[in-house]
C-alpha positions, 0 to 999 in steps of 0.5 A: 485231530478233528475226531478228538474234539467230541471225546474232549467234550465228553471228558469235560462233561464228566468232570463237570458232572463229578464236580457237581456231585462233589459240590453237592456233597460238600454243600450238603453239610452246609445245608444242614447249617442253614436251611435257607442256604440249602434250599438256595443251593439246591435250586441253583444245583438243580438249575445247573444240572438241567443246563448241563444235561441240555448241553450234554444232549446238544453235544451228543447230537453234534457228535452224531451229526459230525459222524454222519457227515464224515460217513457221507464224506467218505462215501463221496470220496469213494464215489469221486475216486471211482468216477475219476478212475473209471471215466473214459476222460483223461484227468490230471491235477496240476499244482500252481507251480506246474507240477503234475500231482495226479493223472488218472488211468484214462490219461495213462491209457490215452497217451501212454505217459505215466505221472513219473514221465510227465512230472511237470508241464515242461516234460508234458509239452516236450513229449506231447508236442515234439514239433517246436513250432506247434509246441510253442503255439500250444504253450502260448495258448495255455499261458493266455488261458491262465491269464484270462482264467480269473475273469473269463469262463474256461474254454475248451482247446483242441490240439493234436497230441503225440502219444508215447507210441508215436501215434497222434490224437486230436484232444479237447482240453478243459482246464478248471481252476480249483480254490486251492490254486490247483488246475483240474484238467480234463482230456477228451479224445475226439480223434474218432469224432474229428475223423467222422466230422472230416469224413462227413465234411468230405462226404458233404463236399462230394455230395455238393460237388456231385450235385453241382457236377451231375447234368441234372437239377436236384429238387424237392417238390410239393403237391402245389407244384412249388419247388425247392432247388438245391443248386443254381443250374435251374437258372441255366435251364429255364433262364429264371432266377432261383429266387423266384422259385424259392419265394414261390413267385414262380411254380414249375407248372407255370413253365410246362407247355399247356398241352402236356400238363394234363398228361403229366398230371395223369402220370403223377396220379398213376405213380401215386396209386402204384409204386410212388415213382415216375419218369416223365419227359415233356417240354417247358418254355424258357424265359426267352421263349424257347422250348426245352425238353426235360426228363423228370425222375421223381419219388413221391413221399407221403405222410401217415394219412397217405397225402403227398408230403413232398417229391424228391427227384432230379430233372435232366435237360434232354433238349440235345438228346431230343434234338439228336433223336429228331435229327437221327430220325430225319437223317434216317428219312433223308438216307431212305430218300437217298436210297430211293433216289439211287435206286431210281437213278439206276433204273431210269434212263435219265436222272431227270425222270424221277427228280420231282418225286425224289425232291419231294421225299427229301423235302419231307424228310428234312421237314423243310418248307421248300426244296429246290435244285439250281444248275449253273450255266457258264457264259462266253464272257466267263460270267457264271449264271444259275437257274432254278430247275426243279422245286418242291413246296410244302402244302402251305408254302407258295412255290417259287418255280415261276419266279423270274428272279430265280432264273439266270441269276449271276453269282457276281451280283451280290452272291459272291460269298455264296459262290466262293463257299459252294465252289469250294464244296462248303455248305451254307446253313443258318438262320436268317439273322445270322446272314449278312444284311445284304443277303437277309433282304434277298432271303426275307423277300422269299419268306425264308427264316432258315436256309440250307444250301448243299453244293452238287459236284459232278466229279470235280466240276461244280454243277449247281446246288440243292437247297432247303428253305424253312419259312416257319419258325427258325431252326438249326440244321444238325450235323447228322442232317448235314451229312445225310444231305451231303450224301443226297447231293453226292448221289444226285451229282453222281447220277448227273455225272453218270448220265453225262458220262453215258452221253459222252460215251454214246457220243464217243461210241457213235464217233467210233462206230462212224470211224469203224463204218468208214474203215469197213466201208474203205475196206469193202471198197478196197476189196471191191477194187482188188476184186475188180483188178483180179477179175478184169486184169489178172483174171483176163491175163491168166485166161489169155495165157491159158488160151495161148498155152492151149493153142501152143499145145495144139501146134506142137508135133508128135516129135515134141512130146516132152515139150507137150508134157511141160506145157500140160503141167504149166496148164494145170498150174495155171488152172489151179492159179485161176481157181485160186484167183476166183476164190480170192475174188469171191472172198473179196467181193461176194457178188452172189449177194446182188444176184442170188440174195443172202440165203443163196450166198450163205449156202454157196459160202458154206458149200465152198467151205465144205468142199475145201474142208472135207471130212467134216459133218455139217448140221445146217439150219438156214431159214430164208433171209431174203428181203429182210435186210438191205444190201449193206446189212446183208454184206455185214452178215455175210462177212461175219459168217465168212470170218467165223468159217475162216477161223474154223478152217484155220485153227479149229480142226473140227469134226462137226460144225453146226450152223443155225440161222433162225428168224425170230420175232424182231431179230434174226439169230445166228449160231456157228458151233464147232467141236474143234480145238477151241482156245483160251479166250483170255490168252487170245484176247491178251495176245492182241491178235484178234483183229478178225474177232473184233471186226466181227463184233464191231460189224454186229454192233454197228447193225445194233445187234449183240455178239457173243463168243465162247470157247474153251480148249478142247471143247470147241467154239461158239459164235452167236450174234443177233441182228434186229429186223427193225429199220431203227436197229440200223441207225448209225450204219454209215457204210455202204457195204462196198456197194 
């Protein structure tokens, strides 16, 4: 209808032109009538014609302009349709009544719903928001925006929309009200962006969590030593508020120990020249005056001109690690000192021989000012005293070994707590300020700032303690040091206990040897008594009986030949008995020792044995032993050799016997070897039938000598022993040997 307007105008113009022409023709007749009238009419016609031509020209221009506008409008509509259809944004046009007039392809692709499936708002809300509660929230927001649309600019809204396939998408809604009353709605799918934002938030949260959780301080530093910290952990490390660093009132170099600052600068410059990264370990002074060890790992970033832009890195508090390393070093040093002590204790006759050097090594290993040992002394009134026995002091520390206040201290005099702790095998360790006030006064008088006391036990008995003083700066004793010093105290206690046991064993052995001496002495005396009785009574009686029988035999007549024969048999038996009694007498009392000496007595003993054990080959090497030993020792030696030969005669059944007695530098060695049956030593000793062997060994040990026995079945037996020549070797010999 709009396009017909130019055609009507053209028709009107044509009609006007025709009328004009008709009018001119009609008037031409009139012109001839009146010249004046014709001229006027012509002028009027000319004027009208010019006006009509001008109007026609304007109409033509207007028609052309309208055509151009229509062309541009068509192009604009085409571009608009292309834009609406090709845009990735969903678009819908909703009428004032809520009916959907149009949805683009992006809308359909985005949600899966066609215009037929969402013909009005109720259908859309029901499908897009299946959850009633959430749907009500969306509708309420939509209505609220409708009411405020006349005054407020449109605002985007974000909702989670359920698509036709059941998936959910995060959608940004933007509604624009058209002049026609329709609503032009744009739908933007921000699901991926929302997910990325959520992931970014989560990543940032994890980053912050990581920054907060890692045992390090994350920083951004600058060439002037100013620092930006990313969390509050710097306050825990240094004690200074983070704001002081942020405001540049405090720089990191202000905390570094001065003697380490120069080296740190060299490390930084070296990193700047090479790979721009560095690892530094150094000490800082905290706000409270304490020192802390830190490890700084940094990466240097430079600008285009090569100047330092900033340093990014982390700082770790390694105070505990450094303390542990130092404690471990001290522990190793302590254990080395303990090993040295154990070796010396094993080698020395007494634990006290090297205790001063051992104490010095322990004190140096612990890096203490003093190290000392106290020993307890029980009193008759049940009071327990303790006194300092040994002390080591560092070169700059005053020793206290001569202090009378450290001698005969009563545990009950203000040290009850210490007594309870140490007697229950618990350590006492700490700084002076951690102790009760009453104890602080005593320790302060000795210049002690920190102390460690470790009890020493000998078995289950509390013997005393080993202590360590720190007179310079206060210190804490690490668990590694405590365990190592417990080992030191245990080693010392074991050495003391070992010496006590050895002393007790020696005393016990001395008592046992005294009893053995008394027993052997009683045995020798009893042997002498029996020998005397055999010699004086039985010997004389047998001799008298022999003489009477011989006299009786001489008085018998030839007619009493049978009686003579019986008498001779009785005499032979009597002579054999006398010989047996003589040998028994000699066994019981080796009288040859006093008359002939040890050498001849042993030769006679060997000769008597050889006479009884015929068929045995002898190899004897016997040096002169006379005047080497007192009679009691000679008796003991004689008895040992006698017992060895007796055992050979009873059990060995040998073919060869060798006896080698040799005088050496400070002793005489004896070796008696046979090639007889031998025996299983473990079986024989376990059978508890070895009184003779034990007596042999006991006699030799009483004389301070050594005794060895070797035997093997079918391989023979060897008895060897040594007797010292020095008089001190006979210490403890209490028996007379029967003399």
